[in-house]
Structure formats: structure tokens, C-alpha cells
VOGU-3710 file (C-alpha; in Angstrom, 3 decimals, decimal comma):
1> mkasqlpara> -13,792/-11,598/-8,250  -12,546/-12,492/-4,799  -12,931/-9,384/-2,660  -10,273/-8,191/-0,221  -10,902/-9,915/3,129  -8,070/-8,967/5,469  -8,991/-8,952/9,165  -9,567/-5,480/10,626  -6,373/-5,697/12,655  -2,796/-4,430/12,537
11> gvgfkpehfa> -0,263/-6,236/10,377  3,391/-5,826/9,433  5,552/-6,272/6,385  7,406/-9,587/6,705  11,202/-9,451/6,741  13,173/-12,731/6,565  15,518/-11,686/9,374  12,515/-11,753/11,719  11,344/-15,233/10,777  12,876/-17,167/13,669
21> midaerqpvg> 11,317/-14,914/16,336  7,966/-14,793/14,541  7,869/-18,574/14,155  8,822/-19,236/17,781  5,379/-18,258/19,092  2,090/-16,790/17,924  2,514/-13,058/17,343  -0,019/-10,316/18,243  -0,584/-9,273/14,623  -3,512/-9,904/12,324
31> ffevhaenym> -1,626/-10,440/9,068  1,669/-10,189/7,231  2,326/-8,425/3,947  4,988/-9,286/1,374  6,081/-7,741/-1,913  5,028/-10,014/-4,755  8,263/-9,526/-6,668  10,291/-11,134/-3,865  8,434/-14,444/-4,342  8,435/-14,873/-8,110
41> gaggpphaql> 11,185/-17,489/-8,001  10,390/-21,193/-7,987  11,432/-22,137/-4,463  14,093/-21,878/-1,784  14,091/-20,340/1,710  11,798/-17,394/0,835  8,973/-19,735/-0,163  9,645/-22,095/2,734  9,326/-19,233/5,220  6,254/-17,713/3,598
51> srlrevyals> 4,540/-21,093/3,376  5,075/-21,547/7,102  3,654/-18,082/7,885  0,688/-18,692/5,613  -0,311/-21,689/7,721  -0,933/-19,374/10,678  -1,617/-15,814/9,475  -3,667/-13,922/6,932  -1,614/-12,623/4,022  -1,544/-9,449/1,948
61> ihgvglsigs> 0,463/-9,404/-1,291  1,632/-5,957/-2,362  2,907/-5,387/-5,889  5,566/-2,809/-6,737  6,373/-3,633/-10,366  3,195/-3,751/-12,463  3,491/-0,099/-13,532  -0,272/0,374/-13,447  0,050/4,034/-14,458  2,175/3,435/-17,554
71> lqpldqdhlr> 0,839/4,264/-21,005  2,502/1,058/-22,239  0,764/-2,342/-22,096  1,293/-4,357/-18,946  4,250/-6,752/-18,932  2,582/-10,097/-19,597  5,424/-12,162/-18,128  5,291/-10,128/-14,925  1,512/-10,528/-14,764  1,812/-14,284/-15,304
81> rlrqvcdryq> 4,314/-14,631/-12,459  2,110/-12,494/-10,236  -0,809/-14,808/-10,903  1,374/-17,783/-9,943  2,266/-16,158/-6,615  -1,388/-15,367/-5,852  -2,533/-18,853/-6,893  0,145/-20,405/-4,696  -0,592/-18,432/-1,524  -4,245/-17,383/-1,946
91> pesfsehlaw> -3,797/-14,045/-0,132  -6,674/-12,250/1,514  -5,662/-9,089/-0,367  -3,656/-7,919/-3,368  -2,677/-4,270/-3,904  -0,641/-2,078/-6,245  0,306/1,589/-6,636  -1,144/4,491/-8,577  2,209/5,043/-10,273  4,395/3,993/-13,190
101> sthdttflnd> 7,878/2,461/-13,171  8,705/1,328/-16,718  9,701/2,943/-20,008  10,061/0,744/-23,078  12,171/-2,167/-21,777  13,655/-0,245/-18,836  12,490/-0,779/-15,247  13,147/2,420/-13,295  12,987/0,949/-9,769  10,805/3,792/-8,520
111> llplpytret> 7,117/4,654/-8,141  6,706/7,697/-10,350  3,744/10,118/-10,442  1,448/10,710/-13,387  -0,923/13,465/-14,501  -4,579/12,941/-13,710  -6,250/13,234/-17,095  -8,971/11,382/-18,987  -6,286/9,574/-20,998  -4,501/8,255/-17,920
121> leqicrhide> -7,827/7,422/-16,252  -8,908/5,238/-19,161  -5,530/3,513/-19,396  -5,353/2,800/-15,656  -8,866/1,362/-15,665  -7,942/-0,904/-18,586  -4,873/-2,079/-16,706  -6,810/-2,715/-13,501  -9,452/-4,659/-15,431  -6,717/-6,802/-16,986
131> vqttlgrqml> -5,100/-7,460/-13,599  -8,372/-8,303/-11,862  -9,481/-10,573/-14,705  -6,142/-12,380/-14,757  -5,965/-12,843/-10,986  -9,662/-13,475/-10,442  -9,578/-11,139/-7,465  -10,165/-7,509/-6,570  -7,138/-5,239/-6,592  -6,610/-2,413/-4,114
141> lenpatyllf> -5,076/0,772/-5,526  -2,766/2,836/-3,285  -2,603/6,640/-3,311  0,944/7,852/-4,013  3,477/9,958/-2,146  4,222/12,778/-4,598  6,884/15,441/-4,916  5,533/17,431/-7,855  2,209/18,282/-9,510  1,317/18,325/-13,210
151> eestyeetdf> -0,154/21,401/-14,863  -2,041/19,193/-17,317  -4,001/17,367/-14,595  -7,745/17,880/-14,967  -8,776/15,828/-11,907  -8,007/16,254/-8,243  -6,315/13,098/-6,969  -9,250/12,169/-4,740  -11,738/12,595/-7,606  -9,459/10,586/-9,883
161> ldevvkrsgc> -9,339/7,695/-7,406  -13,107/7,815/-6,950  -13,616/7,612/-10,707  -11,167/4,697/-11,011  -13,148/2,761/-8,404  -16,472/3,479/-10,113  -15,189/2,315/-13,487  -13,077/-0,671/-12,468  -14,607/-2,088/-9,288  -11,246/-2,053/-7,515
171> gllldinnvf> -10,880/-1,092/-3,872  -8,558/1,467/-2,302  -5,514/1,207/-0,081  -5,209/4,447/1,882  -1,585/5,210/2,728  -1,831/7,901/5,402  1,902/8,540/5,480  1,715/9,216/1,735  -1,075/11,717/2,375  1,011/13,547/4,979
181> vastnhntdp> 4,151/13,501/2,803  2,375/14,786/-0,308  0,399/17,424/1,578  3,531/18,783/3,238  5,421/18,826/-0,049  2,603/20,672/-1,822  1,768/22,951/1,126  -1,799/21,664/1,403  -3,906/20,387/4,297  -3,883/16,595/4,809
191> rsylarfpir> -7,182/16,719/6,698  -8,839/18,459/3,777  -7,496/15,749/1,467  -8,802/12,997/3,739  -12,199/14,692/3,971  -12,482/14,411/0,170  -11,021/10,908/-0,082  -13,545/8,219/-1,215  -13,216/6,570/2,169  -16,091/4,124/1,683
201> hvreihlggh> -13,896/2,142/-0,730  -10,925/1,763/1,641  -10,121/-1,883/2,415  -6,630/-1,432/3,875  -4,518/1,331/5,415  -0,742/1,734/5,317  1,339/3,537/7,934  5,045/4,172/7,567  7,877/6,494/8,406  9,359/9,303/6,355
211> seteddlgap> 12,547/11,340/6,258  12,776/15,126/6,311  14,977/17,405/4,227  14,664/20,713/2,345  14,215/21,586/-1,312  16,444/24,027/-3,201  14,460/26,980/-1,811  14,714/25,836/1,795  11,106/24,625/2,031  10,360/21,342/3,875
221> llidshdtpv> 10,578/18,253/1,699  9,428/14,879/3,003  10,522/11,563/1,493  8,431/8,403/1,834  11,438/6,413/2,984  9,942/3,687/5,222  13,000/3,828/7,461  11,703/5,304/10,731  8,848/4,767/13,173  5,464/6,218/12,240
231> rdpvwalyae> 5,570/9,943/13,057  3,157/11,546/15,522  1,219/13,625/12,929  0,591/10,451/10,920  -0,645/8,618/14,023  -3,017/11,519/14,689  -4,433/11,401/11,162  -4,787/7,629/11,414  -6,752/7,854/14,661  -9,104/10,392/13,059
241> vvarigpvat> -9,678/8,192/10,006  -10,355/5,080/12,077  -12,742/7,008/14,333  -14,574/8,030/11,171  -14,818/4,694/9,349  -14,227/2,086/12,053  -11,537/-0,613/12,269  -9,833/-1,543/9,001  -6,810/-3,703/8,208  -3,713/-1,600/8,893
251> liewdndvpa> -0,150/-2,332/7,835  3,047/-0,999/9,383  5,605/-0,486/6,592  9,297/-0,460/7,525  11,432/-1,472/4,552  14,785/0,274/5,085  17,034/0,307/8,166  14,763/-2,465/9,411  14,722/-2,676/13,227  14,639/-5,731/15,472
261> wpvlrseaea> 11,352/-7,619/15,539  10,210/-6,286/18,969  10,455/-2,711/17,664  8,377/-3,454/14,591  5,891/-5,442/16,657  5,441/-2,519/19,046  4,450/-0,292/16,109  1,785/-2,835/15,157  0,598/-2,971/18,767  0,189/0,823/18,774
271> aeailrrsal> -2,017/0,571/15,675  -3,926/-2,317/17,239  -4,686/-0,184/20,303  -6,220/2,524/18,108  -8,298/-0,079/16,284  -9,577/-1,485/19,600  -10,581/1,951/20,852  -12,475/2,553/17,646  -14,311/-0,766/17,960  -15,300/-0,031/21,553
281> aa> -16,567/3,408/20,616  -18,763/2,074/17,811
//
């Protein structure tokens, strides 16, 4: 399998409204990431823009529709189209979520949690093996933002991820905003979670913004909304992780209420500064 080979720099999620400014001059980012499902058509402006970017920058393709955590078989048509996208653009990395999003023939347009049991472990590993075999490349699996826990879970999430890696040979995408969101929602310590995380398998990090509200009992409830700048507690956790493991490819996610390109670029530059400090300290 082709292993994930993104440069250990900051990248951003590509948005078409930014293309003209990005294409006008070389940008201070190490890579761009796109959602695979947005490029499963045959042609048109999306492919023209991405082809142009691919000439200059490293590329990460992030899937949101495979439903890796489903107990149903993978959608073979979706997997075929995903392979076509990866064959066309030869990305340095491909990733998906530890979540499910389908039921029978219905696509639920969400990344839903699952219990961590031996049954789900075996099914997820089968799905990852099928994806990696079909694509001929290693897949990175992203830890989820969660809003509830399952009584039937027999694994801690970090142990579950570690076991998935051991069985499947996939890598991990560590979403630090997801860690902060889930830890706040479950009233647990994000640093304790990160201390247990199988960090040696991390090949990419995601940073994003979240929104804040309250549950029915008035307790804090965070939503992984990707519609704000990265929050200070998430930056702090990120700096601690990078100091621990060294520079690693880091993506700024901002998918809703997308700002002007200079704002998004400045977020990437903030991540790049932390990566540089880590490299100098090594």
C-alpha cells in the first residue's frame, strides 16, 4: 500500500471561492485537502480548479460518505468512484471517519457514533481492509466528535483505535478539536485522552472551530461545527501534542460560514509557527 506522505506542514481545506487568490501566487501552506464526494463527477470547474492546485501543492483527500462504521456492506458504487478520484489525483493522503452515515438505502448526511465492541471492531477492520485493497493505499482513520456514550461499549475509544490500527495497518488522523468537543461533552479530561491516544500512528492532525450551547440540563454542549476560528484551548492542546511527537501534517478545517482567504490563511500560518517551534526544539 502507498503510505500517507503529506509534508509536515500546515494545510487548509480548499474552497472554490478562494481559488482566484490562491492561484494568483504561491501560498504559504504545505497542502490542500478536499472532500472526495465533491469530485466524483466527470468534469467541470471543480476538476479544473483541483487539477491546477495539484500541479503545485500536495493533496489530502478526505472522505465523508463511506460509512466505515456501518454494519452494512460498503457501497460498492461509492467505493468505485472514490478509487477513480484517488487514481486521478494521486493524493499524498486519504482519510475517513470512525462513524456511520447510512441505513439500508438512506444516506443520513451526518457522522454518527457507534459502540466500541468486538462486533464493530471486526466489521470496521473488514471495511478498512476493503478500502485499502481497493485504493492500493493506506487509509487514515479519524477519531470522532461525540455527543453520547454507549453502555454496551467494551473498549475505551483510544484502545479501540489502537486495536483497529494493529489489525488493519491503517494510520490515524488525530482531530484535536474533536477531542476537546467530546471531552467537554462527556465531562472528561482531554489531556488524559491524548495521553492514552496511540500517538505513534498519527499521520495527520485536524484543527477546527466549534460552537457552544447547553443541553437540556444546562450543562455545556459543544458542536463540531467548523464555522469559527480554532479556539484557544484547542491551540494549547495542539502545541502540547506537537511538542510531544514533533511536526506532523496539520489541516485547518473551516467548512461553514467560510471566511475570506486571508483569514483562513492566517489560521494555517498560526499552525505553521507551532510546527516550526517544534522542529527547532527537536
